[in-house]
N, C-alpha and C positions, 0 to 999 in steps of 0.2 A: 570032445570039444564042445563048449557051450555055444549058443547062438545069440547073435546081437542084431538088433534092428534099430535104425535111426531115421527120423524124418525131420528135416530142418527147413526153416523159412527165416533166414537171418535178416532179410531186408524188410519185409512187411510184418513179420512176427504174427502171422495169422494163427488162429486156433488150429491145432492139429486134430485130424479126425481120429479119435480114440478107437472107434470100431475098426477102422482100417489098420491101425497099429496093432490091435489085438489079433486081427486075422493074420497079419504078417507074422506076428510072434507065434501063433498057433501053427503056422505052416512049417515051422522049424522045431516042432515038438521032439522030433527024433534027435536033435542036437543037444537037448537038455531036458531029459524026462523028469528030473527031480522037482523042479518048480519053475515058475515064471514070474516076472515082475515088469511093471511099466511106470513111466514117469511122463506126465504131460504138463507143459506150461506154454504160454504163447510163443510160437515160433520153434518149439522143440518137443519132440516125442522120442523117448528112448524105451526100448524093451529088451528083455534078456530072458533066455531059457537056460536054466542052470543044470550042469552036470556036476554034482557035488564031489569034491576031492579033498579040499582043506576046509576046516570048520564046517562039518557036515550039517550042523543045525543052525548056524548063524551067519551064513554068507549070502543072504538074500540080496539081490540087486534089482534095481539101481541102488547104489550106496551114496550117502551124502556126508559132507563134513558137519562139524558141530552146529553151524548156523544155517545149514541148508542152502548155502550159496554156491556150492560146487557139487555136481552130480557126475557119476561115472557108471558105465557098464563096461565090463572088461572080461577078457578071457586070456588066461595065461597063468604062469606061476612066478611069484616073486620070492626067490629062494632065501633072500636075506631080510624078509619082511619083519621078523621078530626083532632084529637089530634096528631096523628103520623105525619100527613102532616105539621101541624104547627111546630112541633119540628124539622122535617127535613128541612123545609124552613128556620128556624132560623140558621141551620147549613150550609145554602147556596145551598141546592138542589132546582132545578127549576121544578115546576109542570106544565104540559100542560093541565091537565084535572081535574075534580072533582071526578074521579073514585077511588074507594077504592083500586083497584088493583095497582095503580101507586105507592103506598107506598112500595110495594115489591121491585121494581127495584132500590130504593134509599137506 
């Protein structure tokens, strides 16, 4: 199972301590030894440790939608993601990976 970390400040939207987020993410290295990623913006810090299962080379997280307005860190399996991706592509969404997680941001 992958590891997820989030720090939120939804009222004041203060800068999130990136070093703290990195330390928290490193503390769960055993949850996702394949790679890690972080996203920081005012009021939000997300981090992810990845255990690769689907799209071994292209499922890095956090993942964003086309215009970077939606971000997600996720652990789980979306078994019908290929069908969902086809439907979303037909509606004009652009996918950059073959990772099941990407359907969430669209």
